Structure formats: C-alpha cells, structure tokens
C-alpha positions, 0 to 999 in steps of 0.5 A: 523139637517137634510140637505135640498135637495139642487140644488141651486149651480147646477142651478146657474152654469147652468146660468153661474152666480157667487154667487154675481150675483145670490145674486144681482138678488135675493136680498140677500147677497152673504154670504147667497147664499154661506151658502145655497149652502153648506147647512150651512144655511136653507133659509127662505121662502122669500129667497127661493122664491126670489132665485127660481124667479131669477133662473126662476124655482120652489122652489121645483126644488131647494130644494124639495126631488126628484124634481130635474129637471133631474128627472122631465124631460127626454132626447128624445135622448142623447145630443152629448155634455155636454153643450147643448141647448134644446127644451122641449115638453110634449108627453103623460105623459112625458116632453121631452128635444130635443137637438137643431138641424136645423129644417125646418125653421132653428134654433129656439129659444131654451127653455133652456140649459143643463150643467153637465147633469142638464137642466135649462129652460129659454125660453118663450115657455111651453112644453104643447104648443109645438108640435113636428113633424118628417118629411122631407117635405121641405115646412114644414115651411109653415105649421109651420107658419100657425099653429103659425099664427092661434094659440099660439102653437109652432111647431118644425119640425125635419128633418127625413125620413118616417121610422125614423119618424115612429120609433120616433112616435112608441117610443112616442118621437114625436107627428106627423110623416110625411110619403110619401111612398104611390104611384099610384102603392101602394096607401096604402103604408103609412097606411101599413107602419104605421100599421106594426110599430104602430098597430091600434090607429093612424090616417093619415091626408093627406097633398098633393101629390107631385112629386119625380124626378131625379135632374140633373145639368143644363148642363146634356145631358140626356133627359129621365129616361132611358138615365140617367140610362144608363149613368155612372152618380155619384149618391147621395143617401138617407138613408134607410127608406126614400121615396127617397131611396125607389124610387132610389132603384126601379130605380137602381134595382140590382145596388149597392146603392150610397155610399154618402148619403144626409140627406134630399131632399135639400141635394140631390139637393145641392150635384148635384148643387155643382157638387159632384154628377151627379144625385139624387132623391129628390122632384121637389120643392128642384130641382127647388129651386136649379136651376136644371133640373129634370125628373119626376119619380113618384107621392107620397102621403104625410100624417101626422100620429098621435095617435088617442088618441091625437085628443083632444090635442089642439096641434093636433087640431091646426095642423088639422085646419091649414092643412085644412085651405084655406090659407095653401092649397093655398100656397101648390097649388103654390109650384112646384110639390105639389097637395093639392087635398084631403088636410085635409082628415083624415082616421084611420090606418088600414082602406083603400080606 
C-alpha cells in the first residue's frame, strides 16, 4: 500500500505533546496515534479531522503531498536558534515568518513556534491581518495603538535604521519602511534614497518633522555644539545607514566614527545616561525621556515608504487612516521635538516638491 505523506509526529513534537496527550485531545486511542505516525494505519476522515483540529492546522498540512508547513511558509531571515518563536504575515504572495525580537512596544504575542525547522502556528492573529513595518521611530508604539484601536489589523514594528528598512522593503520582507534622511538642507533625501534603492512604484507618507540632537549628561559643561566638538568626549555611535549616523558623520567630519554603536535612539540615550559615553546623536524625544541635556543639531522629515500597488491592501489603508487621524496627530504634537505639520501627506517616489 502506498504510504500517506505524514507530518503528524513533527506537529505533535512541535507542541511538546506526548502521544497520549494528542490522543486525548483528538478523542482517539494512543495506539492509533502511534500507528498513524509510523504509517501502519491510514487515518479515517473523522480521525484526520480530529487530529487536525487538536493541532490547530489543516488536514492537508498533516497528510497532503507537498503541503507541509515548511513548504508553505518561508523565513523572512533565518532564526538564530533551532527552537524559535515567530510572527507571521503575508507580504505579496508569500507568507513570511519573522523570528520574535523586541519591537517598538516590547515583546508581542507570537503566532507560533518552530522546532526542528518546522513551524507550528498557535496564535490568534492571521498573516493576512498583520502589517510589518521597519522603522527606528521611538514613538512608533503610538501608531501601533492607533491602528489597533481603529481596525482589526495587528501591526509589528521592527527596529531598523532608514537604510536597513529600505533594504527589507526592497527584498519584499516588510510592508513599510520608515525613513528620516531628509533635512532642511536636503529636503528630498528620503525620496532620493527610496528611488535609488527601490525605483518607481512606491509612495511616501509623511508623519512628522523631528529634532535630531546631541544628548549630553546632565552634568556636562558644554553649552554649544562647537564646544562639544572641541571636547575630547567619548561618543556613542549608530550603524551606517541610519539618519543619526549620517548626522554624526557630518558633525565629526574627518574624525573616525565611534567604535561603540547603539542599535537605536534610546540605546544612544541610555549609553550617555549610564556614563558609557559622554555624547551621542539621537532624537530629542529619547534624550528627554532619559533625563539628559541636549543640543539641537538639525530637523529631519520622517516618512513611511510603501509599494504603490499595496495602496488597496486593507492593512495599508488602515495605516494611512491612522496617520491621518486627528487623535494620532494630537499625540505627536505633544511629543518633545515632533512637529506633525503635513502629517498624512502622500507623494509618489520620483516626484519632488
């Protein structure tokens, strides 16, 4: 007799269940579970449905040819461990799995666990209702909350620099990339960076203008940017491709970049607050949250980039509606260093004011 494709054992082990526990949940005998797992018994339709219901998957995932979960889904990037919690989201025509990491709102509820290279979904959120954004905005949690309050879309914000976010968008691994490379001196820098990496077919949604500052310890005697630059301060840096690193490079000129690098704005502020560094470039919001002194360096425009073809996606519509809402604008207006003027303005990449 031809053997039936069988992933029952893998799914059971993914749940860390014994055969007896699965049998109890499915309402069949442990002996039947054992026999099905080793292909000595072809499950009846009723047994297959009961097993699939207990494991919260489809019958096809358990027994259909070529329908295993590892073939239906792909990792956005490889997990660092064999056992890994993940989120899932549809991006284009793919369902992607994202290894769980800290987000703008801390650790979010995961959608499943991967063991032995096989993902097992167990969460309550569907990939079609999940929006993934890469951004370093420390206030992104406000946008997440606004989207959640208004719709049934779940939003995940992965902390990434502007260039990292663009790269993920270019690879089709996120829906939205947050950029803040544009300044008063270079107002089209966001659009130019997006055009250079993505080409046409993308839009920029304006969120705010914000202040990039030099964060200093409360006891620092420096009162001007020039005084800071003349001092032999220990600087905390940011990774290449970030707006903060761009700003720092302009300040330091030909001097070498700091060897120690923080992953985000709050990381810079924390390094200064704890005395690991004397100065660092971050957003005014992060500096004030940490109770630091700061010197304003430049104003930047923060925009969200997404594919024009995805404008009809309910998740992108939910994002645009949230950004344009008066309640979100009011929250931004209360944040130190944020100016929501023009919030919600939309323009295609490649067309500049």
